[in-house]
N, C-alpha and C positions, 0 to 999 in steps of 0.2 A: 616381189613388189618392181614393176616398170619402170624404164629408164623415165621416161616422162612423165609418171606419177609421181617420182621421187622429185624431177624438176618441177613441177607445178607444185609441190608440198613446198619447195624450198622458194619458191618465187613469193608462193602467199606467206610465204615467214617473214619473208624481206619488206612483205607491203606491208604488214603488221607493225614490225619493227619500225619501219619508215613512218607509218600515221604516228606511231607510239610517240616516236620524237620528235616528229611536227609539233603533237599536240603540246607536249612537254614545253619546247620550245615557245611557242605562240604562248603558252601559258604565263612562261617566265617573262614574257615582253612583257603583255597585258597586267601583271599584278605583280612583278618584282619576285627576286628572292627570297623564300622564306627565312622566318629569323631562326639562330640558332637556338638551342635548347638550352635553359637557365640551370643555375645548378639549384638542386634539390633533395631533401631527406623524404621528399612524401612517395608514398607507395600506397597503390590501390592494389586489391584481386577482388576480381572481377568472380561473381554468384549467377545462376544459373536463374532464365527467370522463364515463365513459359506463355510467355505474350507476344504474339506477334501483328503490331497494326497493318491493316488494309485500309484503302479507301481506293477511290474515283477521284482523280484531281481536274480532270474536267468538268464532271458534276459536281465537284464539291472544291473549299479551299483548303491548302496543304495547310492545316493545323490539326492537332490532336489534345486534348486534355490530359491535365497528369495534375491529382493532388494526394496529397498527405492526410489522412484522417486517421485516428484512434478510435474505429468505432465499437471496442469493448472495454475500454476506460483500463488498458493494460498498462499505459505508458509507453507501448512500442506500436510507433505508426502502422498502418495499412496502406494501401497506394493504391487510389482510384484512377483509373486509365481509361479516355475515355475510346469508341470504339467508331471506326470510321464506318462509308456506307458500307450497306451489310452487313455490319459487324455489331456485334454487341459490346457493352461495355464492360469493363473487369476489372476485379477489387482483388489485388493481392499482398497475400500475409509471405512475414517472415518468419522461416521454418527452417530449421536444422541448417544456416546458411546459404540459405533459399530463398527466392521469392516464388512464391508458387499459388495458382489461382483458387480461390475459395467459392464456393456456392456462395450465389447473393438471390436465389429463389425468384426470383423474378423482379428482385427489388427495381430495379433501373432499366429493365426492358421499355426500348425503345423502336422504331418505327426502320427498316433497314435503308431506306432513306433520308434519314435523318441523322448526320455526321454528329459529335459530342465535339465542342473546339475548346472549352476551357471548363473550370472546374474549381471551387473553390469550399472549403470546411471550417462551420463556424457551432456554435450551441447556440442556435437562432432563437428558443423560444424557453431558453434558461432551466430544462429541466435535468440537467447535467450527464447528456448526450449529445455527442457532435456529431450536425445534422451537415448536408451536402447541400449547395448550390450548383447547379449544370447549366451552361449554354450551349444550347444547340440550335441548326439549322431553323428548328420550328420553333424557337423561343425560349425561355429561362424557366427552370426548373429546381422547386425546392423538397428535398428528400429527408423528412423528418427521421431521426434515427428515435426507434423505444426502445432502444435495449434491446430485442429480438430480430431486430428488422430496419427496415426504411417505407414508407408509407409517401410518395410523392404527388406533388402538386404541380401544377402550370402556373407561374406569376403572370398575373394580367395587368399588364401597362401597355401603355399608347405606343406600341412598335411601329416604326415608320416601314411602310410596306415592300420601300428598298433595302432594308437594311438587314443583316444576317448578324446576331449577338457571337462575337468571337471569347469573350472573356468576361469575369465576374470581381470585382474588388471591392472590400467592406472596409466602411469606416462610420465611427458613429458620429454624425457632424454637427449635433446637436446636443450630445452630452444625456441622453435619455434613458441609454440602454438599449435600446431597439438599433439593429444592424442595420444601416443605410446602403444601399448598393449604388454604385456606378459600372454602368452596361456600359463596355464599349462594345461597338455595332464596326460591320465592314459592308460592301457592296454586295447584295447579293448576286453570285456568277450568273445568272441569267440578263442582270442590267450594266457587265461590266462594258467600259468602251476603252479601257487602256489602263496602264501599269505605271505612267510615269505621268500624271496629270498633276501638275502642282497649282494654274491658275484658273481653274473654273470653279463654280460652284459643283461639288462633285460628292459622292461618296455616300455611306453610311450615315446616318442619326444617331451617337450614343445618349443614354438616360442615365440621369441623376437623379433615384428613386429615395425617396424621405420614407421610412417605416413610421405607419401609423401606430404600430404601438402591436400590432398581433400577426406581422407579418405579411401584412398585405400593403400596398404603396402607393403612394403618393406621387406623381412626376414633377420635379420640379427644374427641370432643367434651363428650360428660358427662365422663371422667373431668380434665381440662381447665377445668373449671368456665366452659366457653364458651354451652355450652347453653340455649336459651329456644327456645321456637315460637313463631316470630312471621314474619310475613313481613319480606325483605329485599330488600333490591335491592341492594347493593355494599358491599364492605367493603378496606379497605388496610391492610398490615402496614408502619409505620413505627416508626422510632425515635425514642421522644417525648423518652425525658431521655440521649438520647447516652449510654446503656451497655452498648450492642453488642447489645442484645436486641430484637429486633423484638416491637413494640407490635401490637393490632390495635383498628383502628377500623371502626365496623359503623351503616350507616345502616338506622334502621327503620321500614316502612310503619307510620302509625299509629301509634306507637311513639314511640322514644326514640332520640337519639344514644346508642352505647356505645363506650366504651374500654376496654380490658379490657388489664390493665400483665401484662407477660411477667414472669414468677419467675426463669425461668432453669431450671425443672425439670418442664416441659411441664405446668405449670400457669397459671391468668392469674386477675387479681383484676379486680373490676370496680369501675371508679373513680364514686366521685361527681361530676358535674356539674353546670354552672348553666343548666340545661337543663329543660324541660316535655314536654308532651305536643304532638307536631306529626309532619309528614310528610319528615320529610329524605329523599331520594333519592338524590343525587348528593354525591362526595366528594373535593374539590380540598385540595394539599397545598403548604404554601411557608413560608417565613420571611417573614412580608410586611411585617416591621417591624425585620428585620436584627439579632435579639439575640442569633442562634445557637440557634434552640428552633424547628423545624416548627409551625407555626400550622394548625387546618383549618379546611374552610369546608363548608357544606353547603346542598344547594339547600332549596325547598320550595315548598310551594302559595302562598306570597308573598299579594299582595291581590288575587288575580285572584275568589276568593270570601268571598262573604258567610259571616261564621261558621255560622249554621244549616246550612249547605249541608256543612260540615265536621264538625263540634263532635260530630258521633256519637253514641256513649254515653256519655260524658266526662258529669261528674254537676257540681254545680256549685261543688264543692269544688274540681276536678281544670281548670288552668289550661289552654288551648291556646291555640301556639304558631304562628302563621303564617310568620311573617318567617322569612329565612334567617339562616344562623348561622355567627356567624365566634369559634370558640374561639381566643382569644389563651392559647399558653401559656407559663402563667407560673412552668414551670420544678416541681420536683417533684410530678407530675401535678395542679398547681393550673391552673383554664383560668378565661378570663370573656370573656363573650361582649360583643364588642365592635360588632358589624355594626351596631347602631342608631345609634351614636356615630360609626363610619366611614362613614355610608349606604352600605352593605353589607346592609340589611335590607327593605328593602321594594322589591322588583320580581316579574316577575309568574310565574307557573305553571311551575317550574324541573325541569328534569332532569341530566343531565351536566353537569359544570362543570370547569374545569381550571387551573391557574395558572402563568401563566411571565410571565417581563419580555417583552413583546412591542415596549415599542418602547425597550430596552436602556439604561432610565433607573437602575436599582440596585433599582428598586421592583419586586412584585410584583402583576399585573395578572389581572382572573378573565375568562374567555370561557366561558359561561355559554348550553346550549341549552333552549327554553323550547315551549311551546303542550302541549296534548292533545287529541291525537286523538279522544277518545272523549266529548267536554262536548256535550251535547245543541245541538245547530243550530250547530255551532262553524262549518259552511259559511257564517253571513252574520256572525262575530264577525272583527275587526279583529287578527289573529293578532300576537303582539309578535316582533319583530324580534330574539329573542334578544338579550343584553348580553353584551357588553365592555366590564367595568368598568375605569379606569385609574385607578391609584393615584398621588394628588399630594403633595406634598413633607411634606406635615400627616395623612399617614396616612389620609386620608378617597380617596373615589372617588366616580367620575361616571359616568355610561355614553357611551361613544363610537362605540358600532358604525355607527351612522349615518353617521358624518362620517368615519371611519378606510374604509368601502364594506365590512363585513364582515356587515352586517344580513342574518337570513334569516327571513322571514317565514313560515315553514315547520313540518313540525311536528319542529320539533330534536327529539333525543333523545339524543346522546351525538358528543363531540367525541373529534380525536386531534390532537395538534401531531407535527412535525416539521419538518427542515431540508432540503427537499429541493433548492433549489440551493445550497446549504452557502456561505449567505453569515453567516453567523451570528446573523441574525433569524427568531426563530419563524413558521413555517407551519403553516396549521391546518388540517381537513378535517372537517367537518358532514356526521353522518349524520340525514338525516332518513325518518320512517315514510312508507311509500306516497309518495314522492317524494324526487327527484333526489339524489345524491352531491352536496357542494360543496364545492368546494377552491383556496382562497386564498392566494396568494403575496405574503408582507410586501415590502414594495417596501425598505422599509430605510431608513437615514438616516445620519448623520453620528457618531452614539455609538458607542463603544467596549464591544467585548465578550470575552468566551473560552468556549470549548467543552470539557470533558470529557467524552472519549466513553469508555466501558465496554465490556467486552464484555458481551452481554448471555447473563448467567449466576448460577446461584445464588449462588455466593461474591461477586457482584456487590451482592449485595440487601442493602439498612441501610448499606451504605458510605456514612461522612460525610465531604463535600470542603469544607475552610473555604480560602478564600483568603482570604489579608493583603495586602494593600496596602502601601506603600511608607510610607503616613501614617499603620499602625497600623489603618487600618478595616478589617473581617473581614465578608465575607458567605461562608454555609453555603448549601449544599443536602445533598439524601442521593439517592443511588440506590433508588429504589421502582419499585414496578409498579400498575396496576390502578388509576389515578387516573381519577375520573372517572365512567361508567357501563356498564358491560358492555364496556370499551374500555380499552386498554392503550397507553403514550405512548412515544415515542420513547428509546433508550437512551443517547443526546447529555444532560448538566447544561449550563446555558446559565446563563449570569453576565454581567449587564448592568452596565457600568461608566460610564455617563455619558460625562464627558468625562476621565475618569481613564489613563492610559496607563500608569504605572510598580508592578509589580506581583513584592513583593518572594518569595511562594512558596504553593505549593498544598500542603496535606497533605490525605492520603486515608487516613481509617483505615476499614479495612475490619471488619468485624462478629467475624472470623475472628484478629483479633487481629495482622493485617497492616500496615504501612503504607507507604507510598510519599509521599516527600514531593521537589518539584519547584522549585528555586529560579528567582525571573526568569524566568519565559515571557515570548513577548513578547504581547501584546493583541491583538486582532483574529485569534487563531489558534484551531485546534483541537489540546488535548493529545490524544495517544491511550495512554491508560494501558496496552495492550496493549507497544508501545513502554519501558515500563519493569518489567516482570515475566517 
């Protein structure tokens, strides 16, 4: 090698190092230091998958669908994965400790220019087979499971011409046993005027669709009181005051967190919340402080970007909040944002997130996907690992993803949780934009647990499960769908019990008024509610 070639290589190496350290310094100045990892005994083992997402992020939006669905009633979830532009959807099955693609025989075929952004599963026609709703650029589709395959049809509803369906949420808002839909819509790429518009009437128009009883739908968005023209990422129906009615929680881009109280007459009231202007993107739901009321956690742009890049058209009188938002349910539709006090506020640019007790210590944790594929020069940045926030006994959180082995330094956008090996410890699948689908098996431990398995059907929506221990301690969970972002979770409810072994009873209260009581169930077991109906 010549002298000048050696010198050239040395200079190039020095410039690369300078560029790297400059980027890290600028990142540190803007974002601050990363938090140290917390103590945890959680450990995950990654298993192989054979799906890699692909898309065109100029022609399409940076989202992808991910949904659990037990297509064959063997109580082990398959995973539906949305394909991007130029890519078909995929169905992944857990086989021999890996996720493998299974033939779908054209069940979900779509046009190459029609990316799949959201999906959610439920037995919509009550025939015992779980069906699938899918949100695509071209509209919303229902794929009915025949037991031998899927037959698809497009759902007809008045979709605004500038609006693009991103995600689908299930509720039974009038308790008639037919699934109702909230379709979260974003503005189509060809109509985008900016990404930091707060004060203009701008964005997609989402739809609240009432089921006519035959899986055709009537749009009641305006008459119900939930109409807004605003870009919306996702929504969740949950019973926030335990009265047997599905309330609606909405995450709006360049806007607000919204909570709409179900009045029981096909109308909703918007609830005043302790929030300001923000970029809420994903929604996680759990009773994080074990007081019997469901709490709401929202991702946000976090500490990633300086104010001047995201403040948009907000005035000096309008307050921007970049932090994640943790709305602690105080009862009677009163909420308090406890994210900052509980160290759940200042994390990186976040998307879909879910809440499960991953270490079965009786305290809810949060798993968050992060990074934005459209950042300028993003290929030079040190990407976030995503966060697994473990909760501790004082109700504070610390990141443990690196120690636990579930860090994901890719363009993570959504996550689903299931229990593939049926050991009572929640496993996770992470969807990466333009990247590999990643699946992680929870290695478990010595703590005790209980699972409650619901039929994935409309009558289960909003059902509240109360677990009472012999010592009087109670734990509450609820069957809801579409947690995360463009995603839908397993139909099993998990209860972590730490070192407790004596359960007095389980009480299941359905929205239709039916109840199920089970005395003295065994720990470390799965209660199949189909056996009690």
